MDTraj code that builds the backbone (N, CA, C; nanometers):
import mdtraj as md
import numpy as np

residues = "MET THR GLY GLY GLY VAL ASP TYR SER PHE GLU CYS ILE GLY LEU ALA SER LEU MET GLU GLU ALA PHE ASN SER SER ARG THR GLY SER GLY LYS THR VAL ILE LEU GLY MET GLU LYS ASN ALA SER PRO ILE SER LEU ASP SER ARG ALA ILE ILE ARG GLY ARG SER VAL HIS GLY SER LEU PHE GLY GLY LEU LYS PRO LYS LEU ASP ILE PRO ILE LEU VAL ASP ARG TYR LEU LYS LYS GLU LEU ASN LEU ASP GLY PHE ILE THR HIS GLU ILE SER PHE GLU GLU ILE ASN LYS ALA PHE ASP LEU LEU VAL GLU GLY ASN SER ILE ARG CYS ILE MET TRP MET ASP LYS".split()
xyz = np.array([
    [0.0818, -0.1197, 0.0000],
    [0.0000, 0.0000, 0.0000],
    [0.0868, 0.1270, 0.0000],
    [0.2031, 0.1227, 0.0679],
    [0.2890, 0.2411, 0.0739],
    [0.4096, 0.2302, -0.0165],
    [0.4237, 0.1182, -0.0826],
    [0.5374, 0.1012, -0.1718],
    [0.6683, 0.0804, -0.0974],
    [0.6655, 0.0073, 0.0090],
    [0.7905, -0.0227, 0.0808],
    [0.7871, 0.0085, 0.2285],
    [0.6811, 0.0634, 0.2773],
    [0.6704, 0.0949, 0.4198],
    [0.6642, 0.2440, 0.4449],
    [0.6291, 0.2788, 0.5656],
    [0.6144, 0.4197, 0.6028],
    [0.7447, 0.4718, 0.6625],
    [0.7642, 0.6018, 0.6545],
    [0.8831, 0.6626, 0.7141],
    [0.8719, 0.6634, 0.8667],
    [0.7517, 0.6929, 0.9169],
    [0.7277, 0.6986, 1.0608],
    [0.6009, 0.6216, 1.0942],
    [0.6082, 0.5384, 1.1964],
    [0.4880, 0.4718, 1.2464],
    [0.4797, 0.4980, 1.3963],
    [0.3571, 0.5108, 1.4447],
    [0.3336, 0.5417, 1.5856],
    [0.2389, 0.4384, 1.6445],
    [0.2738, 0.3855, 1.7610],
    [0.1859, 0.2937, 1.8333],
    [0.1446, 0.3653, 1.9603],
    [0.0142, 0.3882, 1.9745],
    [-0.0369, 0.4683, 2.0850],
    [-0.1282, 0.3908, 2.1792],
    [-0.1547, 0.2654, 2.1518],
    [-0.2527, 0.1880, 2.2266],
    [-0.1910, 0.1161, 2.3456],
    [-0.0751, 0.0573, 2.3261],
    [-0.0114, -0.0171, 2.4333],
    [-0.0301, -0.1676, 2.4221],
    [-0.0391, -0.2171, 2.3010],
    [-0.0498, -0.3614, 2.2783],
    [0.0769, -0.4092, 2.2084],
    [0.1393, -0.5144, 2.2648],
    [0.2633, -0.5668, 2.2077],
    [0.2454, -0.6038, 2.0614],
    [0.1330, -0.6646, 2.0269],
    [0.1110, -0.7057, 1.8878],
    [0.1069, -0.5845, 1.7944],
    [0.0507, -0.4721, 1.8410],
    [0.0466, -0.3516, 1.7575],
    [0.1829, -0.2844, 1.7486],
    [0.2633, -0.2985, 1.8536],
    [0.4000, -0.2456, 1.8480],
    [0.4779, -0.3174, 1.7389],
    [0.4618, -0.4482, 1.7326],
    [0.5276, -0.5268, 1.6291],
    [0.4758, -0.4883, 1.4909],
    [0.3447, -0.4701, 1.4771],
    [0.2872, -0.4306, 1.3479],
    [0.3365, -0.2931, 1.3053],
    [0.3444, -0.2014, 1.3995],
    [0.3941, -0.0671, 1.3668],
    [0.5373, -0.0758, 1.3158],
    [0.6193, -0.1557, 1.3840],
    [0.7580, -0.1732, 1.3401],
    [0.7638, -0.2363, 1.2012],
    [0.6851, -0.3398, 1.1808],
    [0.6868, -0.4099, 1.0527],
    [0.6342, -0.3247, 0.9374],
    [0.5576, -0.2209, 0.9697],
    [0.5046, -0.1346, 0.8637],
    [0.6017, -0.0243, 0.8246],
    [0.7128, -0.0132, 0.8962],
    [0.8078, 0.0940, 0.8649],
    [0.9015, 0.0540, 0.7513],
    [0.9560, 0.1531, 0.6869],
    [1.0393, 0.1367, 0.5675],
    [1.1764, 0.0789, 0.6045],
    [1.2218, -0.0187, 0.5277],
    [1.3557, -0.0733, 0.5444],
    [1.4581, 0.0344, 0.5120],
    [1.5580, 0.0465, 0.5959],
    [1.6647, 0.1436, 0.5720],
    [1.6514, 0.2713, 0.6502],
    [1.5279, 0.3179, 0.6727],
    [1.5135, 0.4473, 0.7392],
    [1.3867, 0.4598, 0.8236],
    [1.3040, 0.3565, 0.8303],
    [1.1779, 0.3666, 0.9028],
    [1.1971, 0.3810, 1.0525],
    [1.1185, 0.4684, 1.1121],
    [1.1240, 0.4908, 1.2567],
    [0.9879, 0.4581, 1.3170],
    [0.9894, 0.3793, 1.4225],
    [0.8675, 0.3463, 1.4957],
    [0.8764, 0.4107, 1.6326],
    [0.7735, 0.4865, 1.6687],
    [0.7689, 0.5520, 1.7993],
    [0.6618, 0.4834, 1.8818],
    [0.7019, 0.4315, 1.9976],
    [0.6107, 0.3630, 2.0885],
    [0.5648, 0.4633, 2.1940],
    [0.4358, 0.4922, 2.1935],
    [0.3777, 0.5847, 2.2902],
    [0.2949, 0.5116, 2.3953],
    [0.2346, 0.4001, 2.3572],
    [0.1487, 0.3251, 2.4482],
    [0.2297, 0.2390, 2.5437],
    [0.1766, 0.2196, 2.6629],
    [0.2429, 0.1370, 2.7642],
    [0.1730, 0.0025, 2.7707],
    [0.2460, -0.1044, 2.7474],
    [0.1918, -0.2403, 2.7529],
    [0.1619, -0.2733, 2.8991],
    [0.0335, -0.2907, 2.9327],
    [-0.0051, -0.3055, 3.0744],
    [0.0502, -0.4317, 3.1389],
    [0.0737, -0.5355, 3.0621],
    [0.1273, -0.6593, 3.1184],
    [0.2783, -0.6701, 3.1001],
    [0.3413, -0.5654, 3.0517],
    [0.4854, -0.5651, 3.0246],
    [0.5251, -0.6829, 2.9366],
    [0.4389, -0.7168, 2.8409],
    [0.4680, -0.8270, 2.7498],
    [0.5842, -0.7906, 2.6587],
    [0.6735, -0.8852, 2.6338],
    [0.7842, -0.8564, 2.5421],
    [0.7337, -0.8487, 2.3983],
    [0.8087, -0.7782, 2.3165],
    [0.7753, -0.7727, 2.1749],
    [0.8866, -0.8434, 2.0970],
    [0.8507, -0.8964, 1.9827],
    [0.9455, -0.9698, 1.8988],
    [0.9675, -0.8918, 1.7702],
    [1.0925, -0.8514, 1.7481],
    [1.1272, -0.7749, 1.6283],
    [1.2326, -0.8510, 1.5504],
    [1.2261, -0.8414, 1.4201],
    [1.3218, -0.9060, 1.3320],
    [1.4556, -0.8329, 1.3424],
    [1.5574, -0.9002, 1.3936],
    [1.6880, -0.8356, 1.4117],
    [1.7488, -0.7920, 1.2788],
    [1.7172, -0.8629, 1.1716],
    [1.7687, -0.8227, 1.0406],
    [1.7130, -0.6870, 0.9991],
    [1.5877, -0.6604, 1.0358],
    [1.5273, -0.5308, 1.0020],
    [1.5970, -0.4176, 1.0769],
    [1.6386, -0.4444, 1.2004],
    [1.7093, -0.3413, 1.2774],
    [1.8459, -0.3150, 1.2158],
    [1.9156, -0.4205, 1.1797],
    [2.0473, -0.4047, 1.1168],
    [2.0352, -0.3302, 0.9841],
    [1.9233, -0.3474, 0.9162],
    [1.9020, -0.2801, 0.7873],
    [1.8535, -0.1364, 0.8019],
    [1.8431, -0.0866, 0.9248],
    [1.8164, 0.0556, 0.9415],
    [1.6845, 0.0955, 1.0030],
    [1.5948, 0.0031, 1.0278],
    [1.4714, 0.0408, 1.0983],
    [1.5057, 0.0659, 1.2448],
    [1.4301, 0.1535, 1.3082],
    [1.4576, 0.1822, 1.4494],
    [1.3281, 0.1954, 1.5283],
    [1.3411, 0.1758, 1.6584],
    [1.2290, 0.1874, 1.7524],
    [1.2695, 0.2887, 1.8586],
    [1.1774, 0.3804, 1.8890],
    [1.2014, 0.4830, 1.9895],
    [1.0853, 0.4845, 2.0871],
    [1.1165, 0.4942, 2.2148],
    [1.0126, 0.5123, 2.3148],
    [0.9922, 0.6606, 2.3396],
    [0.8755, 0.6962, 2.3882],
    [0.8483, 0.8374, 2.4123],
    [0.7647, 0.8548, 2.5381],
    [0.8199, 0.8159, 2.6512],
    [0.7521, 0.8347, 2.7787],
    [0.7422, 0.9839, 2.8088],
    [0.6230, 1.0326, 2.8335],
    [0.5965, 1.1739, 2.8605],
    [0.6473, 1.2639, 2.7478],
    [0.6394, 1.2158, 2.6246],
    [0.6795, 1.2950, 2.5095],
    [0.8287, 1.3198, 2.5010],
    [0.9074, 1.2390, 2.5700],
    [1.0518, 1.2551, 2.5676],
    [1.1026, 1.3543, 2.6712],
    [1.0157, 1.4007, 2.7595],
    [1.0541, 1.4952, 2.8640],
    [1.1574, 1.4320, 2.9567],
    [1.2600, 1.5071, 2.9906],
    [1.3614, 1.4634, 3.0863],
    [1.3355, 1.5400, 3.2156],
    [1.2690, 1.4760, 3.3121],
    [1.2229, 1.5475, 3.4313],
    [1.3297, 1.6297, 3.5029],
    [1.4461, 1.5741, 3.5256],
    [1.5495, 1.6444, 3.6021],
    [1.5941, 1.7726, 3.5326],
    [1.5974, 1.7704, 3.4015],
    [1.6410, 1.8861, 3.3239],
    [1.5247, 1.9777, 3.2858],
    [1.4148, 1.9188, 3.2378],
    [1.3080, 1.9974, 3.1761],
    [1.2086, 2.0592, 3.2747],
    [1.1760, 1.9915, 3.3838],
    [1.0746, 2.0452, 3.4761],
    [1.1185, 2.1782, 3.5378],
    [1.2434, 2.1939, 3.5842],
    [1.2825, 2.3269, 3.6339],
    [1.2695, 2.4368, 3.5286],
    [1.2979, 2.4053, 3.4032],
    [1.2839, 2.5044, 3.2956],
    [1.1371, 2.5407, 3.2777],
    [1.0492, 2.4404, 3.2776],
    [0.9059, 2.4661, 3.2619],
    [0.8498, 2.5460, 3.3789],
    [0.8927, 2.5142, 3.5010],
    [0.8466, 2.5892, 3.6188],
    [0.8913, 2.7341, 3.6086],
    [1.0161, 2.7555, 3.5698],
    [1.0677, 2.8916, 3.5547],
    [0.9874, 2.9700, 3.4508],
    [0.9578, 2.9065, 3.3381],
    [0.8783, 2.9743, 3.2344],
    [0.7364, 3.0025, 3.2810],
    [0.6789, 2.9115, 3.3590],
    [0.5443, 2.9346, 3.4128],
    [0.5461, 3.0539, 3.5088],
    [0.6443, 3.0578, 3.5981],
    [0.6524, 3.1668, 3.6958],
    [0.6786, 3.3015, 3.6291],
    [0.7459, 3.3002, 3.5145],
    [0.7713, 3.4236, 3.4387],
    [0.6555, 3.4585, 3.3459],
    [0.5464, 3.3817, 3.3539],
    [0.4273, 3.4025, 3.2707],
    [0.4550, 3.3812, 3.1216],
    [0.5602, 3.3052, 3.0889],
    [0.5906, 3.2721, 2.9500],
    [0.5184, 3.1450, 2.9054],
    [0.4725, 3.0685, 3.0014],
    [0.4044, 2.9423, 2.9732],
    [0.2685, 2.9447, 3.0423],
    [0.1615, 2.9458, 2.9621],
    [0.0264, 2.9532, 3.0172],
    [-0.0279, 2.8124, 3.0398],
    [-0.0246, 2.7691, 3.1634],
    [-0.0833, 2.6404, 3.1987],
    [-0.2225, 2.6574, 3.2580],
    [-0.2514, 2.7761, 3.3094],
    [-0.3808, 2.7997, 3.3739],
    [-0.4979, 2.7788, 3.2781],
    [-0.4764, 2.8009, 3.1499],
    [-0.5817, 2.7823, 3.0512],
    [-0.6256, 2.6374, 3.0359],
    [-0.5410, 2.5449, 3.0813],
    [-0.5751, 2.4029, 3.0719],
    [-0.6588, 2.3544, 3.1898],
    [-0.6693, 2.4354, 3.2945],
    [-0.7473, 2.3964, 3.4124],
    [-0.8941, 2.4244, 3.3842],
    [-0.9731, 2.3179, 3.3800],
    [-1.1144, 2.3340, 3.3484],
    [-1.2027, 2.3311, 3.4727],
    [-1.1544, 2.2717, 3.5812],
    [-1.2342, 2.2617, 3.7038],
    [-1.1444, 2.2687, 3.8268],
    [-1.1977, 2.3271, 3.9321],
    [-1.1341, 2.3251, 4.0636],
    [-1.2376, 2.2736, 4.1610],
    [-1.2028, 2.1686, 4.2336],
    [-1.2987, 2.1068, 4.3250],
    [-1.2316, 2.0770, 4.4585],
    [-1.3143, 2.0541, 4.5594],
    [-1.2619, 2.0137, 4.6897],
    [-1.2469, 1.8620, 4.6924],
    [-1.1717, 1.8147, 4.7897],
    [-1.1501, 1.6709, 4.8013],
    [-1.2823, 1.5966, 4.8210],
    [-1.3761, 1.6589, 4.8880],
    [-1.5065, 1.5960, 4.9101],
    [-1.5823, 1.5715, 4.7794],
    [-1.5453, 1.6441, 4.6741],
    [-1.6104, 1.6295, 4.5439],
    [-1.5332, 1.5368, 4.4496],
    [-1.4540, 1.4482, 4.5042],
    [-1.3678, 1.3622, 4.4227],
    [-1.4481, 1.2804, 4.3210],
    [-1.5670, 1.2351, 4.3596],
    [-1.6488, 1.1574, 4.2652],
    [-1.6919, 1.2416, 4.1456],
    [-1.7131, 1.3718, 4.1677],
    [-1.7464, 1.4613, 4.0577],
    [-1.6297, 1.4683, 3.9591],
    [-1.5076, 1.4682, 4.0108],
    [-1.3894, 1.4711, 3.9250],
    [-1.3848, 1.3478, 3.8354],
    [-1.4146, 1.2316, 3.8925],
    [-1.4162, 1.1089, 3.8127],
    [-1.5283, 1.1118, 3.7094],
    [-1.6443, 1.1651, 3.7478],
    [-1.7549, 1.1765, 3.6526],
    [-1.7165, 1.2666, 3.5346],
    [-1.6528, 1.3803, 3.5631],
    [-1.6093, 1.4720, 3.4568],
    [-1.5091, 1.4039, 3.3642],
    [-1.4206, 1.3243, 3.4227],
    [-1.3212, 1.2525, 3.3435],
    [-1.3872, 1.1514, 3.2508],
    [-1.4794, 1.0724, 3.3050],
    [-1.5481, 0.9698, 3.2257],
    [-1.6315, 1.0330, 3.1150],
    [-1.6949, 1.1460, 3.1450],
    [-1.7786, 1.2154, 3.0469],
    [-1.6950, 1.2869, 2.9397],
    [-1.5654, 1.3028, 2.9641],
    [-1.4804, 1.3762, 2.8703],
    [-1.4969, 1.5257, 2.8796],
    [-1.5406, 1.5748, 2.9971],
    [-1.5667, 1.7174, 3.0145],
    [-1.4593, 1.7891, 3.0951],
    [-1.3433, 1.7296, 3.1092],
    [-1.2373, 1.7894, 3.1884],
    [-1.1036, 1.7708, 3.1191],
    [-1.0279, 1.8786, 3.1100],
    [-0.8911, 1.8669, 3.0600],
    [-0.7995, 1.8437, 3.1797],
    [-0.7994, 1.9369, 3.2721],
    [-0.7253, 1.9241, 3.3971],
    [-0.8144, 1.9717, 3.5103],
    [-0.8164, 1.8942, 3.6150],
    [-0.8973, 1.9260, 3.7313],
    [-0.8061, 1.9404, 3.8522],
    [-0.8134, 2.0550, 3.9190],
    [-0.7346, 2.0783, 4.0384],
    [-0.8209, 2.0398, 4.1586],
    [-0.7649, 1.9548, 4.2441],
    [-0.8356, 1.9134, 4.3635],
    [-0.7701, 1.9778, 4.4849],
    [-0.8466, 2.0614, 4.5541],
    [-0.7962, 2.1307, 4.6718],
    [-0.8246, 2.0460, 4.7951],
    [-0.7213, 2.0195, 4.8719],
    [-0.7368, 1.9379, 4.9917],
    [-0.7931, 2.0196, 5.1086],
    [-0.7757, 2.1497, 5.1066],
    [-0.8147, 2.2328, 5.2210],
    [-0.9393, 2.3167, 5.1971],
    [-1.0105, 2.2943, 5.0877],
    [-1.1313, 2.3744, 5.0616],
    [-1.2548, 2.2882, 5.0766],
])
top = md.Topology()
chain = top.add_chain()
for i, resn in enumerate(residues, 1):
    res = top.add_residue(resn, chain, resSeq=i)
    for name in ("N", "CA", "C"):
        top.add_atom(name, md.element.get_by_symbol(name[0]), res)
traj = md.Trajectory(xyz[None], top)
């Protein structure tokens, strides 16, 4: 269908079988597979070693490649300097007593980020 495979394939579900399919769909010589999904059972995946030697590659992307020790202080600094607007992502603020409401909003898809106040 693609005439030799795709340049980039992404697996976002977290199933070992789909990780293998994503890898197998990439182009020999230069195809890159990015694994975004987390396999809940930590099942191993089986990849053709010849395909790796021929140039296909697999990359993980936990938290989008963020390096917590290096990147979080930079993000905090930018937030405090008002260069990074995170407040716009907060859709609800609730008290701890309303925790079930937070879960309902999540299930309904009506919340991006919900702040739960322990002291309100």
